[in-house]
C-alpha positions as CSV (number, residue, x, y, z in Angstrom):
1,M,-11.5,1.6,-22.1
2,T,-9.0,0.9,-24.9
3,Y,-7.9,-2.5,-26.0
4,E,-4.9,-1.3,-28.0
5,T,-2.0,-3.6,-27.2
6,L,1.5,-2.3,-28.1
7,S,5.0,-3.7,-27.9
8,V,7.1,-2.6,-24.9
9,K,9.4,-0.9,-27.5
10,E,6.4,1.2,-28.7
11,R,5.6,2.1,-25.1
12,I,9.0,3.3,-24.0
13,S,11.3,4.0,-26.9
14,G,12.4,7.6,-27.0
15,N,11.0,8.4,-23.5
16,P,13.9,9.6,-21.4
17,Y,12.4,8.7,-18.0
18,V,9.5,6.4,-17.1
19,G,11.1,5.8,-13.7
20,R,10.5,2.4,-12.2
21,G,8.3,-0.1,-14.1
22,I,6.4,-3.4,-13.5
23,I,5.1,-5.6,-16.3
24,I,3.0,-8.7,-15.5
25,G,1.3,-11.1,-17.9
26,K,1.3,-14.3,-19.8
27,S,3.5,-15.6,-22.6
28,E,1.9,-15.8,-26.1
29,D,1.7,-19.6,-26.0
30,G,-0.1,-19.5,-22.6
31,K,2.5,-21.7,-20.9
32,K,4.4,-19.1,-18.8
33,A,3.5,-16.5,-16.2
34,V,5.8,-13.5,-16.8
35,F,6.9,-10.5,-14.9
36,A,9.6,-7.8,-15.3
37,Y,10.8,-5.0,-13.0
38,F,13.2,-2.3,-13.9
39,I,14.6,0.9,-12.3
40,M,15.9,4.1,-13.7
41,G,17.6,7.0,-11.9
42,R,18.7,10.6,-12.4
43,S,20.7,11.3,-9.3
44,E,24.0,9.7,-8.2
45,N,22.2,8.2,-5.2
46,S,19.6,6.6,-7.5
47,R,22.1,5.4,-10.0
48,N,24.3,3.7,-7.4
49,R,22.3,0.5,-7.4
50,V,22.5,-3.1,-8.6
51,F,20.0,-6.0,-8.6
52,V,21.3,-9.2,-6.9
53,E,19.4,-12.6,-7.2
54,N,19.0,-14.4,-3.9
55,G,17.4,-17.7,-4.9
56,D,13.9,-16.7,-6.1
57,E,14.1,-13.3,-4.5
58,I,15.7,-10.1,-5.7
59,T,17.4,-7.5,-3.5
60,I,18.8,-4.1,-4.5
61,Y,22.2,-3.2,-3.1
62,P,24.3,-0.1,-3.5
63,Y,27.0,-0.5,-6.1
64,D,29.4,1.7,-4.1
65,P,28.4,1.8,-0.4
66,S,30.5,4.8,0.2
67,K,28.3,6.9,-2.0
68,V,25.0,6.1,-0.4
69,E,23.2,9.3,0.6
70,D,19.7,8.1,1.7
71,P,19.3,4.3,1.8
72,S,15.6,4.3,2.8
73,L,14.2,4.8,-0.7
74,I,16.8,3.0,-2.8
75,I,17.6,-0.2,-1.0
76,Y,14.8,-2.8,-0.7
77,S,13.7,-6.2,-2.0
78,P,11.5,-5.7,-5.0
79,V,10.7,-9.4,-5.5
80,K,9.6,-11.9,-2.8
81,L,7.7,-15.2,-2.7
82,V,5.0,-16.2,-0.2
83,G,3.6,-19.7,-0.9
84,S,2.4,-19.7,-4.6
85,D,2.3,-15.9,-4.8
86,V,5.1,-13.7,-6.2
87,I,5.2,-10.1,-5.0
88,V,6.8,-7.4,-7.2
89,T,7.1,-3.7,-6.0
90,N,9.1,-0.6,-6.2
91,G,9.8,-0.1,-2.5
92,D,9.7,-1.6,1.0
93,Q,6.0,-2.2,0.6
94,T,7.2,-5.6,-0.6
95,D,7.7,-6.4,3.0
96,T,4.3,-5.1,4.0
97,V,2.6,-7.3,1.5
98,E,4.7,-10.3,2.6
99,E,3.7,-9.7,6.2
100,F,0.0,-9.5,5.4
101,L,0.1,-12.6,3.2
102,K,1.8,-14.6,5.9
103,K,-1.0,-13.6,8.3
104,G,-3.6,-14.8,5.8
105,E,-4.6,-11.3,4.7
106,C,-4.5,-9.8,1.2
107,F,-2.5,-7.7,-1.2
108,K,-5.1,-4.8,-1.2
109,G,-5.4,-4.8,2.6
110,A,-1.6,-4.5,2.9
111,L,-1.3,-1.6,0.5
112,K,-4.2,0.3,2.1
113,T,-1.8,0.8,5.1
114,R,0.8,2.4,2.8
115,A,1.1,5.7,0.8
116,F,3.3,7.3,-1.9
117,E,7.0,8.0,-1.1
118,P,7.8,11.1,0.9
119,D,10.2,12.5,-1.7
120,A,8.6,16.0,-2.3
121,P,8.1,17.5,-4.7
122,N,7.8,14.3,-6.8
123,F,5.9,12.2,-4.3
124,T,6.9,9.1,-6.3
125,P,4.0,6.6,-6.5
126,R,4.4,3.2,-5.0
127,I,3.7,0.6,-7.7
128,S,3.1,-3.0,-6.8
129,G,2.0,-6.3,-8.4
130,I,1.3,-9.8,-7.3
131,L,1.1,-13.0,-9.3
132,H,-1.2,-15.7,-8.0
133,L,0.2,-19.0,-9.3
134,G,-1.9,-21.4,-7.2
135,G,-4.7,-22.7,-9.5
136,E,-5.7,-20.6,-12.5
137,F,-3.1,-17.9,-13.0
138,S,-4.2,-14.3,-12.2
139,Y,-2.6,-11.2,-11.0
140,E,-3.2,-7.8,-9.4
141,M,-1.5,-4.4,-9.7
142,S,-1.7,-1.2,-7.7
143,I,-0.5,2.4,-7.7
144,L,-0.5,4.6,-4.6
145,K,-0.4,8.3,-5.7
146,S,-0.4,11.7,-4.2
147,A,-3.8,13.3,-4.4
148,D,-2.3,16.7,-5.2
149,E,1.0,18.6,-5.6
150,K,1.3,19.1,-1.9
151,G,1.1,15.5,-0.8
152,S,-2.0,16.2,1.2
153,A,-3.6,12.8,0.8
154,C,-3.1,9.5,-1.0
155,N,-5.2,8.0,-3.8
156,R,-5.0,4.2,-4.0
157,Y,-5.8,2.3,-7.2
158,F,-6.1,-1.4,-7.6
159,F,-6.4,-3.6,-10.8
160,D,-7.4,-7.3,-10.9
161,Y,-6.6,-9.3,-14.0
162,E,-7.4,-12.8,-15.3
163,A,-4.4,-13.7,-17.4
164,I,-4.7,-13.7,-21.3
165,D,-2.2,-15.4,-23.6
166,G,0.3,-12.9,-25.0
167,L,-1.0,-10.0,-22.9
168,G,0.8,-8.1,-20.2
169,H,0.0,-5.0,-18.2
170,F,2.7,-2.3,-17.7
171,I,2.7,0.3,-14.9
172,H,5.4,2.8,-14.3
173,T,6.0,5.6,-11.8
174,Y,6.3,8.6,-14.2
175,V,4.9,9.7,-17.6
176,T,8.3,11.1,-18.6
177,D,11.1,13.4,-17.3
178,G,10.2,16.7,-15.7
179,N,10.6,18.8,-12.6
180,P,8.6,17.8,-10.6
181,L,8.3,14.4,-12.3
182,P,4.8,13.9,-13.8
183,T,3.0,10.9,-12.2
184,F,1.7,7.9,-14.2
185,L,-1.9,8.4,-15.3
186,G,-4.7,6.0,-16.0
187,E,-4.8,2.2,-16.1
188,P,-1.8,0.0,-16.6
189,E,-0.8,-0.1,-20.3
190,R,-1.4,-3.2,-22.4
191,V,1.7,-4.7,-23.8
192,K,2.6,-7.8,-25.9
193,I,4.6,-10.6,-24.3
194,P,6.5,-13.0,-26.5
195,N,7.4,-16.6,-25.7
196,D,11.2,-16.0,-25.7
197,I,12.5,-14.5,-22.4
198,D,15.7,-13.3,-24.0
199,A,13.9,-11.5,-26.7
200,F,11.5,-9.8,-24.2
201,A,14.4,-8.9,-21.8
202,D,16.4,-7.4,-24.7
203,E,13.3,-5.5,-26.0
204,I,12.8,-3.8,-22.6
205,W,16.5,-3.1,-21.8
206,S,17.5,-1.9,-25.2
207,N,14.6,0.6,-25.3
208,L,15.0,2.1,-21.9
209,D,16.9,5.4,-22.0
210,K,20.6,4.6,-22.0
211,N,21.5,7.5,-19.8
212,N,19.0,6.7,-17.1
213,K,18.5,2.9,-16.9
214,I,20.1,1.1,-14.0
215,A,18.9,-2.5,-13.6
216,M,16.2,-4.9,-14.7
217,H,14.9,-8.4,-13.9
218,V,12.7,-10.5,-16.1
219,R,11.3,-13.9,-15.1
220,Y,9.2,-16.6,-16.9
221,I,7.5,-19.2,-14.7
222,D,6.3,-22.4,-16.3
223,L,2.6,-22.8,-15.2
224,A,2.7,-26.6,-15.4
225,S,6.0,-27.4,-13.8
226,G,6.8,-24.3,-11.8
227,E,10.3,-24.1,-13.3
228,T,11.6,-20.6,-13.8
229,E,13.9,-18.8,-16.2
230,S,15.3,-15.4,-15.4
231,V,17.4,-12.6,-16.9
232,T,19.0,-9.8,-14.8
233,Y,20.7,-6.8,-16.4
234,N,22.7,-4.2,-14.4
235,V,24.5,-1.1,-15.8
236,H,27.1,-1.7,-13.1
237,E,29.0,-5.0,-13.1
238,V,28.1,-7.1,-10.1
């Protein structure tokens, strides 16, 4: 176990392709729950996307509907709320978690019914997170990965965190670019989370590879009042 905590810039700068990423944690002053979600893409189908805020939820839409090749893996709602929980994922497993929570069941139980994406040869991992805002703030993260290069079985990893001031955990789908794409390894990476949402959003966005980044959403939630601040960036104008 390593306790090294780096800035997001140090984690991603110069890396051409980390894929989709989730960061969850707590602001340095301990007053805000924080999450970020971003997507990158190499194909025209993947790059043809924008984030749209629908109240507290986020939905991904095609920027140019006429260019959509396969909507099943690119159009979904990455952010949804159920009671005092906030779900953040990189696919339609958001809906699965939502359904389970509404039935009184749990994040882990929902994801045990799901597997990695069927996009051979990459078998993109499904990454997911949930912020528990009722009572003492805590959060969980998960990655569902192919057990081998053939997609023969699924390995499911779960991480449960008590929030620490100024600390976030960062999980992303790929290590870097490649063919096939190399899957994320190990535990979620420790990153620093500042108090300023604009500074944090700019740090992430400006250090994602300019040729492959597509969209990003960052949200700070006041733990005392429940008030939220959010920043959404899209390469394509909405």
